[in-house]
C-alpha positions as CSV (number, residue, x, y, z in Angstrom):
1,M,0.0,0.0,0.0
2,I,1.2,3.5,-0.8
3,K,2.4,5.3,2.3
4,I,1.9,9.1,2.6
5,L,3.3,11.4,5.3
6,V,1.2,14.5,6.0
7,V,3.1,17.3,7.7
8,D,0.9,20.2,8.9
9,D,0.7,22.0,12.2
10,E,-3.1,22.2,12.1
11,K,-4.6,19.0,13.4
12,P,-8.0,19.5,11.6
13,I,-6.2,19.7,8.3
14,C,-4.2,16.6,9.1
15,D,-7.4,14.8,10.0
16,L,-9.2,16.0,6.8
17,I,-6.4,14.8,4.6
18,D,-6.0,11.5,6.4
19,L,-9.7,10.8,6.2
20,N,-9.9,11.4,2.5
21,L,-6.7,9.8,1.4
22,S,-7.4,6.7,3.6
23,A,-10.8,6.5,1.9
24,A,-9.0,6.6,-1.4
25,G,-6.9,3.6,-0.4
26,Y,-3.7,5.2,0.9
27,H,-2.0,4.7,4.2
28,C,-1.4,8.0,6.0
29,S,0.7,9.1,8.9
30,T,0.5,12.7,10.2
31,V,2.9,14.9,12.2
32,Q,2.5,18.5,13.3
33,D,6.1,19.6,13.8
34,G,8.9,20.1,11.4
35,L,11.6,18.3,13.5
36,A,9.2,15.4,14.2
37,A,8.7,15.1,10.4
38,I,12.4,14.7,9.8
39,D,12.5,12.0,12.5
40,R,9.7,10.1,10.9
41,I,11.3,10.3,7.5
42,E,14.6,8.9,9.0
43,Q,12.7,6.0,10.6
44,E,10.2,5.0,7.9
45,H,9.9,4.8,4.1
46,F,7.2,7.0,2.5
47,D,6.1,7.1,-1.1
48,L,4.9,10.7,-0.9
49,I,5.1,13.7,1.5
50,L,2.4,16.4,1.8
51,L,4.2,19.3,3.3
52,D,3.1,22.6,4.9
53,V,5.5,25.6,4.8
54,M,4.8,27.3,8.1
55,L,5.7,24.7,10.8
56,P,7.2,24.8,14.3
57,G,10.6,23.3,14.7
58,A,11.7,23.5,11.1
59,D,9.7,25.1,8.3
60,G,8.7,23.3,5.1
61,Y,11.5,24.8,3.0
62,D,14.1,23.5,5.5
63,I,12.5,20.1,5.4
64,M,12.5,20.1,1.6
65,E,16.3,20.7,1.7
66,Y,16.5,17.5,3.8
67,I,14.1,15.5,1.7
68,R,15.6,16.4,-1.8
69,P,18.6,13.9,-1.7
70,L,16.2,11.1,-0.7
71,E,14.2,11.5,-4.0
72,I,10.8,11.3,-2.2
73,P,8.0,13.1,-4.1
74,V,6.7,16.2,-2.3
75,I,3.5,18.3,-2.7
76,F,3.5,21.5,-0.7
77,V,0.0,22.1,0.8
78,T,0.1,25.6,2.3
79,A,-1.7,28.9,2.8
80,K,1.3,30.8,1.3
81,H,-0.2,31.7,-2.1
82,A,2.2,34.3,-3.5
83,V,3.8,33.5,-6.8
84,R,7.3,33.9,-5.2
85,D,6.3,31.2,-2.6
86,R,5.2,28.8,-5.3
87,V,8.3,29.4,-7.3
88,K,10.5,28.9,-4.3
89,G,8.8,25.6,-3.4
90,L,9.0,24.2,-6.9
91,K,12.7,25.3,-7.3
92,L,13.5,23.5,-4.1
93,G,12.3,20.3,-5.8
94,A,8.6,20.0,-4.9
95,D,6.5,18.1,-7.5
96,D,3.4,20.2,-7.0
97,Y,2.1,23.1,-4.9
98,L,-1.5,23.3,-3.6
99,V,-2.9,26.4,-1.9
100,K,-5.3,26.2,1.1
101,P,-8.2,26.1,1.3
102,F,-8.4,23.2,-1.2
103,D,-11.0,20.9,-2.6
104,V,-10.3,17.3,-1.4
105,V,-11.1,15.9,-4.8
106,E,-8.4,18.1,-6.3
107,L,-6.0,17.0,-3.6
108,V,-6.6,13.3,-4.3
109,A,-6.2,14.0,-8.1
110,R,-2.9,15.8,-7.5
111,V,-1.6,13.0,-5.3
112,E,-2.5,10.4,-8.0
113,A,-0.8,12.5,-10.7
114,V,2.5,12.8,-8.8
115,L,2.4,9.1,-7.9
116,R,1.9,8.2,-11.5
117,R,4.9,10.2,-12.5
118,Y,7.0,8.2,-10.1
119,H,5.3,4.9,-11.2
120,K,4.0,4.3,-7.7
121,A,0.3,4.6,-8.3
122,D,-1.8,1.5,-7.8
123,Q,-3.8,1.2,-11.0
124,Q,-6.1,-1.5,-9.6
125,L,-9.0,-0.2,-7.4
126,T,-11.3,-2.3,-5.3
127,A,-14.6,-1.5,-3.6
128,G,-16.2,-4.5,-2.0
129,D,-16.5,-7.2,-4.7
130,V,-15.9,-4.7,-7.5
131,V,-12.4,-4.5,-9.0
132,V,-11.4,-1.8,-11.5
133,D,-8.3,-2.0,-13.7
134,V,-7.7,1.7,-14.5
135,D,-5.2,1.1,-17.3
136,A,-7.1,-1.7,-19.0
137,R,-10.4,0.1,-18.3
138,T,-12.1,-3.1,-17.2
139,V,-14.5,-3.8,-14.3
140,T,-15.4,-7.0,-12.6
141,K,-18.0,-7.8,-9.9
142,N,-17.5,-11.2,-8.1
143,G,-15.0,-12.0,-10.9
144,K,-17.5,-11.4,-13.7
145,P,-17.0,-8.6,-16.2
146,V,-19.3,-5.6,-16.1
147,V,-19.7,-3.5,-19.2
148,L,-19.7,0.3,-18.6
149,T,-19.8,3.3,-20.9
150,N,-16.9,5.7,-20.7
151,K,-18.9,8.2,-18.5
152,E,-20.0,5.4,-16.2
153,F,-16.4,4.2,-15.9
154,G,-15.2,7.7,-15.1
155,L,-17.9,8.1,-12.4
156,L,-17.0,4.7,-10.9
157,V,-13.3,5.6,-10.6
158,L,-14.2,8.9,-9.0
159,F,-16.5,7.3,-6.5
160,I,-14.1,4.6,-5.5
161,K,-11.2,7.0,-5.1
162,N,-13.4,9.2,-2.9
163,K,-15.1,6.4,-1.0
164,N,-17.4,7.6,1.8
165,V,-17.0,11.2,0.8
166,A,-20.0,13.3,-0.4
167,L,-19.2,14.6,-3.9
168,F,-21.0,17.6,-5.3
169,R,-22.9,17.2,-8.6
170,E,-20.8,20.0,-10.1
171,T,-17.6,18.2,-9.2
172,L,-18.8,14.9,-10.7
173,Y,-20.0,16.5,-13.9
174,E,-17.0,18.7,-14.5
175,K,-14.5,15.9,-13.7
176,V,-16.2,13.3,-15.9
177,W,-17.8,15.3,-18.7
178,E,-14.9,17.8,-18.7
179,E,-17.2,20.8,-19.2
180,E,-18.9,23.4,-17.1
181,Y,-21.9,22.3,-15.0
182,C,-24.9,24.4,-15.8
183,G,-27.3,23.1,-13.1
184,D,-29.1,20.4,-15.2
185,S,-28.5,17.2,-13.3
186,R,-30.6,14.9,-15.4
187,T,-27.7,13.5,-17.5
188,L,-25.6,12.9,-14.3
189,D,-28.5,11.3,-12.4
190,L,-29.3,9.0,-15.3
191,H,-25.7,7.7,-15.5
192,V,-25.6,7.2,-11.7
193,Q,-28.8,5.2,-11.8
194,R,-27.4,3.0,-14.6
195,L,-24.2,2.5,-12.6
196,R,-26.2,1.6,-9.5
197,R,-28.1,-1.0,-11.4
198,K,-25.2,-2.6,-13.2
199,L,-23.2,-3.0,-10.0
200,G,-26.1,-3.7,-7.6
201,W,-25.2,-0.7,-5.6
202,E,-28.7,0.6,-4.9
203,R,-27.9,0.7,-1.1
204,H,-24.3,1.9,-1.5
205,L,-24.4,4.7,-4.1
206,V,-26.6,7.1,-2.2
207,A,-27.9,10.6,-3.0
208,V,-26.9,13.3,-0.6
209,Y,-29.5,16.0,-0.2
210,K,-28.5,19.3,-1.9
211,V,-25.0,18.0,-2.5
212,G,-24.7,15.1,-4.9
213,Y,-23.7,11.4,-4.3
214,R,-21.6,9.3,-1.9
215,L,-20.3,5.8,-2.3
216,E,-20.9,4.2,1.2
217,L,-18.7,1.2,1.9
218,P,-17.1,0.0,5.1
219,G,-13.3,0.3,5.5
């Protein structure tokens, strides 16, 4: 399993990231101090580090100097939004730079993109008895193939990667259809209904009032 270290001095941010990345199938550890982060990196192997800039003990830029020779991919996740801060973080060797406040769906997508560049991403997703091979674009349920349209496949991948997270209709539509959401949810709702029926997920793929949909699965 992919191991991710989250370094942020705000516990609610750590908890939010941990919750969403764990739901997407990653193993997360969190620390809230710069020196403690360096200790963890010395003791354990991590596939990716999410790093705040403003930290007690040692700031994110100092930690980046320590991490760079280890060739561990890093995404800065910080409230420092000025162009000079982004440029400094990227020049120090970070692979991406995400400004707070952030959308958790975007965070997960950026994590996946960085891991793919390092050939660390797990391209097989599981949700209960459903297995998705992202590269081959195949889906099986209890070992039997399930035929999905491209849009249904895109929705399924998005739901599994954000398991137990409520996703807004706008987010689902714009990520899968790759065009601006104009408020008409009939197309999206129809595709979700078809996906429910094909996978037998009537009780798992639930509508969230005034939000959108959530895939509810244990673990």
